[in-house]
N, C-alpha and C positions, 0 to 999 in steps of 0.2 A: 876138625871139630864140625858138628852139625851146623853151627851158626855160619861158619865160613862157607860151607857148601851151599847154604841157602843164598848167601849174598853173591856167590859165583854163578848161581843159576841164571840161565839166559832169560827167563821169563819174569824175574822179580823186578828188574829195573823198568821194563815197559809197563808192568802192572803199577808201579809207583807213579810213573809219569802220567799214566792214564787216570789214576785216582786224583792226582793233582788237577788235571784238566777237567775231569768230571765235577770235582768239588767247586772249582771256579765257575764252571758253566751253570751248575745247579743253583749256586748262590745268586748268580746274575739273573737266571730265569725266575727265581723266587722273588726277586725285587720287583718284577712286573706282575706276577701272579698275586702276591700278597704283600704290597709295599709297607703296610703298617706293621706287620709282624717282622718283615725284613729289616725294618728300622732298628730293631733290637740287636740285630747282628752287627750293625754299625754303631752300637752303643747309645742309641736314642731311646729313652724311656717312652712307653706308649700308654700309660694309664691315664685316666681322665683328669688326674691332678698334675700331669706332666706338662712341661713347656713344649712348644712346637720346635721342630727341627730348625726353623728359621731363626727363632729367638736364641737357640743354643749356638748356632753358627755366628750370629751377630753379637753374642755375649750380652744381649739385653734380657732383662727379666721377663718372665711370662706375664701377660696381662691378667688382671684380676678376673676379667670375663672368661678368659681361657681356663682359669683355675676353677671357676664356678660351674662350668659346663658339665652336665651329667650324661655320660655315654656318647658324646659327640666325637667325631673324628678330630684328632688334634693336629693332623698333618694338613697343611694348606696346599693349594695348588703349587705354590713355589717349593714347598717341602717335597712334594711328589717328584718334582723335576730333579731335585738333589738325589733322591733314592734311585730314580731311573738312570741318572748319570752314573752313579756308582754301580748299578746293575749292569749297564751295557759294557762298562769297563771289565767287570768280572766275566760276563758272558762271552765277549769276544776273545779275551785272553785265554779262557778255558777252552773255547772252540779251537783256537790256534794250537794249543798244546795237544788236544785230542787229535787234530789233523796231522800234526807232525809225528806223533806217536804211531798213528795208524799207518802212515806212509813208511816210517822207519821199520816198524816191526812186522807189518802185514804184507806190504807191497814189496819191500826190499828183502824180505826173508827168503825169497826164492833162490835156488842155486845159481840162477843166471846173474843175479846182482853181484856187483863187485864189492868186496869187503871195504874198499876205500869209500864207496858211495854210502854204505851203511854207517861207517864211522863218521863221515861228514855230516849226515843228517842227525846222528846222535849228538855230535858236538853242537850243531845248530840248535837242537832241542835243549841242550844244556844251557846255552847262552840265553835262550828265550825264558827258561824257567828261572835262571839265576837273576836276570834283570827283573823278571816278574815278581821275584821274592821281595822287592822293594814295596810292592803294593800292600801285602799283609803287614810288613814292618811299619809302614806309615799309618795304616789303619789302626794298628795296636797303639802307636804313639798318640794318635788323635783321640782314641777312646780313653786311654789313661789320662791324658791331659784334661779332657772333659770331666772325667771322674774326679780328678784332683781339684778342678775349679769348682765343681759342685760341692765337694767336701769343704772347701774353704768358705763357700757361700753359706753352707749349712751351719758352720760354727759362729757366724756373725749373729748378733742379737736381732731377733725379729719380734714383731708385734703379734697380738692374738689373731689379727686378720690374716696373718701370713702363715697360718698353720698348714693349709693345703699346699702352699708354695714350699714349705719345709718338707712336707711329705714327698713332693715331687723331686726335691733335691736328694732326699734319701734314696729314692729309686734311681735317680740319675747316677749317683755314686756307685751303686751296686751294678746297674746295667753297664755302665762304662767300664768298670773293673772286669766284669765277666767277659764282655766283648773284647777288651784289650788282651786278656789272657788267651782267648780263642784265636785271635789273629796272630799272637806271638807263636802259638803252637803251629799254626799254618805256615808262618814264615820259616820255622825250623825245618818242616817237611819240604818246603820249596827249596831251601838252601841245600839240604841233603840231596834231593833229586837233581838239582842243577849241577852241583859239584860232581856227583856220581856220573852223570852223563858226560861231563867234560874230562874227568880224570880216569873214568872206568874203562 
């Protein structure tokens, strides 16, 4: 079958591992270039009615002053440090996978390289990707948990003064759910790539 021949192709697996590495590297780089927009990738709502990342992580409600701000940045200096920490994690993991893929497929692809050496690097790449798949899994769990907590908070009775807070919780539910789904799909791709490198 044509599908079998595609998966048996020499170039498909290195392409998959390269895409996994480039994806992680790009998300990490994006966390430094535009941390406010990158916050949405991690399930943090960024509208002017949204709580700060610090208040989300500490499970404390956003201050009324933060909810009344119009067009001001909601991420504090402490929040940026969280986004940058997540970014450097993704950037270095992605760079490691890109480096191993390049070494495995480009440098060891010459006729002088021993097949055992190529297989050893492929297996090492599989271990790195398989262990690295825990990152998007945990990211998905964290985003879904934040979304669930925001949904529970939304259902509680609120006063008229809390209308903007309620709107921020609606956004937090949707942002967390979408981000969790995205990270879950990433974890499936990472699992497939890691297992394929180890068993293929």
